[in-house]
C-alpha positions in Angstrom: 0.0 0.0 0.0 1.0 3.6 -0.3 1.2 3.9 3.5 3.7 1.0 3.6 5.8 2.5 0.9 5.9 5.9 2.6 7.1 4.2 5.9 9.6 2.1 4.0 11.2 5.2 2.5 11.2 7.0 5.8 13.0 4.1 7.4 15.8 4.2 4.8 16.6 7.9 5.0 19.7 8.2 7.2 20.8 11.8 6.3 19.6 15.2 5.2 18.7 15.1 1.5 17.8 18.5 0.1 15.1 18.4 -2.6 13.9 21.2 -4.9 10.8 20.8 -7.1 10.2 23.5 -9.8 7.0 24.2 -11.6 7.9 25.4 -15.1 6.1 28.4 -16.6 6.5 30.1 -20.0 5.1 33.7 -19.9 4.6 33.5 -23.6 1.7 31.1 -23.1 -0.6 33.5 -21.2 -3.7 33.8 -23.5 -7.4 34.0 -23.2 -9.3 32.9 -20.1 -6.2 31.5 -18.5 -4.7 34.9 -17.7 -4.9 35.3 -14.0 -5.7 31.7 -12.8 -2.4 30.5 -14.4 -0.5 32.6 -11.8 -2.7 32.7 -8.8 -3.7 29.0 -8.7 -0.5 27.0 -8.0 -0.2 23.7 -9.7 -1.6 20.9 -7.7 0.5 18.0 -9.0 3.9 19.4 -7.8 2.4 20.3 -4.4 1.2 16.8 -4.0 4.6 15.3 -4.9 6.3 17.7 -2.6 4.0 16.9 0.2 4.5 13.2 -0.3 8.3 13.5 -0.2 8.1 15.7 2.9 5.8 13.3 4.7 8.1 10.4 3.8 11.1 11.9 5.5 12.6 14.3 2.9 12.0 17.2 5.4 14.4 19.5 3.5 12.1 19.8 0.5 11.2 23.1 -1.2 8.7 23.8 -4.0 9.4 26.7 -6.4 6.6 28.1 -8.6 7.9 29.5 -11.9 5.1 32.2 -12.1 6.1 33.5 -8.7 9.9 33.2 -9.1 10.7 34.3 -12.6 14.4 34.8 -11.8 14.9 31.3 -10.3 18.2 29.7 -11.4 18.5 25.9 -10.9 22.3 26.1 -11.1 22.4 28.5 -8.1 19.7 27.0 -5.9 20.9 26.1 -2.4 19.0 24.8 0.7 20.8 25.8 3.9 23.9 26.3 1.8 23.7 22.8 0.2 23.2 21.9 -3.5 19.9 20.0 -3.8 20.6 16.3 -4.2 17.3 16.0 -6.2 16.0 18.6 -8.6 12.6 17.9 -10.1 10.9 19.8 -13.0 7.2 19.6 -13.4 5.9 20.9 -16.7 3.1 21.0 -19.2 4.1 20.9 -22.9 3.3 24.5 -23.4 5.9 25.4 -20.7 8.7 23.2 -22.1 10.9 26.1 -23.0 11.3 27.1 -19.4 11.5 23.5 -18.2 14.5 22.7 -20.5 16.2 26.0 -19.6 16.1 25.0 -15.9 17.4 21.5 -16.8 20.3 23.2 -18.6 21.0 25.4 -15.6 21.1 22.4 -13.3 23.7 20.7 -15.5 26.1 23.7 -15.0 27.2 22.2 -11.7 28.8 19.3 -13.5 29.9 16.5 -11.1 28.2 18.3 -8.2 24.8 18.5 -9.9 21.5 17.1 -8.6 19.7 14.0 -9.8 17.4 15.7 -12.4 13.9 14.4 -12.7 11.1 15.4 -15.1 7.5 15.1 -14.1 4.1 16.6 -14.8 1.8 16.2 -17.9 4.6 16.6 -20.4 6.6 13.8 -18.8 3.5 11.7 -18.4 2.5 11.8 -22.1 5.8 12.6 -23.9 8.6 11.5 -21.6 10.9 10.8 -24.5 11.1 14.6 -25.2 13.3 15.0 -22.2 16.0 12.8 -23.7 18.1 12.8 -26.9 18.9 16.4 -26.5 22.3 18.1 -26.8 24.7 17.5 -24.0 23.7 19.1 -20.7 19.9 19.3 -21.5 18.6 15.8 -20.8 17.1 14.6 -17.5 18.3 11.5 -15.7 14.8 10.0 -15.4 11.2 10.9 -16.3 8.5 10.0 -13.8 5.3 9.1 -15.6 3.0 9.5 -12.5 2.9 11.4 -9.3 3.3 10.5 -5.6 3.4 6.7 -5.8 5.9 6.5 -8.7 8.1 9.2 -7.2 8.3 7.5 -3.8 8.9 4.1 -5.5 11.8 5.7 -7.4 13.2 7.3 -4.2 12.8 4.0 -2.3 14.8 2.1 -5.0 17.6 4.7 -5.1 18.0 4.6 -1.4 18.5 0.8 -1.7 21.5 1.4 -3.9 22.9 4.7 -2.4 26.0 4.3 -0.3 26.2 6.0 3.1 28.3 9.0 1.9 26.9 9.0 -1.7 24.4 11.3 -3.3 21.1 10.4 -4.8 22.5 10.8 -8.3 25.2 8.2 -7.5 22.6 5.9 -6.1 20.5 6.3 -9.2 23.4 5.6 -11.5 24.2 2.4 -9.7 20.6 1.3 -9.6 20.3 1.9 -13.3 23.5 0.1 -14.2 22.6 -2.9 -12.1 19.0 -3.1 -13.4 17.5 -2.0 -10.2 15.0 0.3 -11.8 13.5 -2.0 -14.4 10.6 -3.2 -12.1 9.7 0.3 -10.9 6.6 1.0 -13.0 6.1 4.5 -14.5 9.7 5.5 -15.3 11.7 6.3 -18.4 15.4 6.6 -18.5 18.4 6.1 -20.8 20.1 2.7 -20.8 23.8 3.5 -20.4 25.1 0.6 -22.5 22.6 0.3 -25.3 21.9 4.0 -25.8 18.1 3.4 -25.9 15.3 4.6 -23.7 13.9 2.2 -21.2 10.1 2.4 -20.5 9.2 0.4 -17.4 5.5 0.3 -18.2 2.3 1.8 -16.9 2.6 3.5 -13.5 1.5 1.9 -10.3 -1.5 3.7 -8.9 -2.8 4.2 -5.4 -5.8 1.9 -4.5 -7.1 4.2 -1.8 -6.8 7.9 -2.3 -7.3 8.5 1.4 -3.8 7.2 1.9 -2.3 10.3 0.2 -1.2 13.3 2.2 -3.7 16.1 2.4 
C-alpha cells in the first residue's frame, strides 16, 4: 500500500537530503481565459509530490513556482547552503521552453549536480522529449506518474545509495545494475545500449485517502 511505501522510504533515510521541485512556466503562453488563474492558482501536482516527499522523510524539500519566481536559477539553488541532491521539474508541454532551460541550468554544476527528474503532464505523455537532447539538457529520469511513482523511485535509489553518496550516485548504480526495471512508471536512458527504457504503466494508489492532504 502507499502507506507501507511511505514508511519504507522513511526508514531508509539516514541523512539530510535537500530536494527542490520546480513548476515550469512560460510567460509567452498567457492567453485567453487562463490569464490570472495561471498565476494565482498553484499547480496541484507538484504540491502533491512535494507533500508526499516531505511526509516520507525528505524534510528539506522546497517547491518553487515559476510564475512567482521568474528569476529562479536551478544552477544557483541552495538549501541551507547545500546543493539540492534532487531537482525535479514539473511541466506541461506549453511550458517546455522554461523546463528545458532549468534543466540546462542544473547541469552547469557538473559533477556536483543534482539528480534531475522530469514530471508533470509533459513527462507523463511525452517523456521521450526530455532525452536525446544536446549534452547538458537531458534529464536523468522521467516520472510518468505522481506520488506513488516518485516515492517508488526514491525507495529504490535509497537501496543502492552508499552511506556517503548522493542520490545521483545511487540512481546511476541502480540503473547500471538493473534495479529500476521493475519500478513502474519510469523512463530513462540505458547507459550501455543507448536506448530509452520504459518500465511500463505507472503503479497507482488503490485508496486515495492514503495520500497526504
